[in-house]
N, C-alpha and C positions, 0 to 999 in steps of 0.2 A: 515377464511382467513389463508393462509399459508404464513409465512415469510421465504424467501429463500435468501441465499447468493450463488452466482454462479460465477464460473470462466469459461472464454471462451478463447481459444487460437487456432490460425490457421493462414494460410497465409493471409496477409492484402490485401484488395481490396476495391475499391470505393463502397460505399453504404452498407458496412457491418453493421455499427452501426444502420443505418436506418432499415435494414432488421431485426436485433435483436429487436429493439424497436417496430417495427410494429408487430412482433410475440408476444411480451409480451402484447402489447395493444390489439391485436386481440383476446387474450384469457382472457380478463378482468383484466389483471395484471396492477399494478402500479409500475413504475420505481422510486425507492426512492433515491438511490444514486449510484455512480459508480466511478471507476478509470479505465482509459483506456490509452493504450500506443501502440506505434509502436516501436517494438524492433527487430532489425536485419531482417526486412522484414516480421515479424509476427505481428499480432494483438494480444494483450493480454488485457483482460478485467476482471474486478472484479465488480460485481454489486449486489445490494440488491433490491429485488422486493417483493411485496405482490401479492397474487393470490387467487381468490375464490377457496375454496376446490374442488368444482365440476369441475373446469377447470385445476387443477394441473397436472394430468396425460397427458392431451392433450397438455398443454403448454410444458412440458418436452419433449414429443415426437416431437413436432414441432421444438423446439430448437435443438434437437439432429439430426434432419434431415437437418439442414442447411449445405450447401456445405463446406467441408474441415474445419469444426469447431469442436473442442473437448470441451465438456461441463462437468463440475463437479458441483454438487449441494449439499448444506448442509442446514440444518435447522438453523434458527437464534438462537443464544445462548444469554440468558439474560446477561446484563452487570454485572460485579462484583461491589457490593456496596462499597467495600473497596477502589476502585480506584476512587478518587473524584477530582483529579486535573490533568490537562494536561500541560506539559511543551513542548514548541517547541524548536528545536535546529537547528543549522547550524554548519557544520564542513568543513573547507577548508584546503587543504595542499597537499603535494607531494603524489602521488599515490604509492602504494606498494601492493604486494600480501598479502592477509589476512586482509586488513584494515577494511572491513565490519565485519568480525568475531571479530576483536579487539574492534570495536565500539559497537557491540551488547553485547559482554561480559562485557564491562565496564558499560554499561547501566544496565544490569541485576544485576551485583555485587553491584551497587549503590542503588538497590531497585526499579528500574523502569521497565516498560514493554513497548517495542516498539509497538506503535499503527500504525504509518505510517512512511515510509522510502522511500525517493527518492534519488538516487545517479547517478552520471555521471562523465565523464571526460571532462574537458574543456581545451582549450589552454591557457596557462599562458600569461597574458599581457606582451608584449615586449620580452618574452623569447621563447614562442612557445612550451615548453614541457608540457606534460599532467599534469593537476592539478585535484585532487580528490575533489568532492563537494558532501556532503550529507546533506539533511535536512529532518526533520520529527517531530514526536511528541511522547512523552513518557507519559504514564499514571502512576501516583503515588498516594500515600495516601495523605490525606489532610494535615498531619503534616510532610510531606517530606521536608528534608533539601536540597535545590538546590546546596549548596556549595559542598556537597559530589559528586554530579553528575558532576559539573564543574571540580573538582579536578580529578575525574576518567577519564574524556574525555581529559583533558589537559595532563594527564600522558601518553597518547598514543604517544606523541612525541613533540619535540620543534618546528617541522615544521608545526603543525596543529593550525589553529585559530578556537576557539570555541566560540559560542554565544548561550545563552539561553534566552527564553522569557516566563514568566509565565502568 
């Protein structure tokens, strides 16, 4: 079996996920997990599948032939044994240019590795101005001190609310 991680991007249209999933299943593949989103009129998908070795080439050819869809494929990489704990986080505050870079830098300086990140702008209740919201997960070692991560994230500014869950 081949273990694959794929990214797909292209103009969104009804039935696209069904078409991709039928292609995977039609080549003996098993859809293990995915993250998909509609962004600015485009479909963006990240998925992990297994596929029998003998169908690998045909599956890739079939996926690449889907209309207006760009495909990138990588082999699955085994997880690092040193990353044994996952911390989830939420950050909410005023939006500003560079906030994702600041967030990512704070996490890595504290010793974490971003595993998942979702961000968006929301309308502030009663005010109407845009509010930044990010949530995700950070992989850390088993002996990681969460207080260092909290301090690093809170240092990003007094207008940000930070919460962690282990």
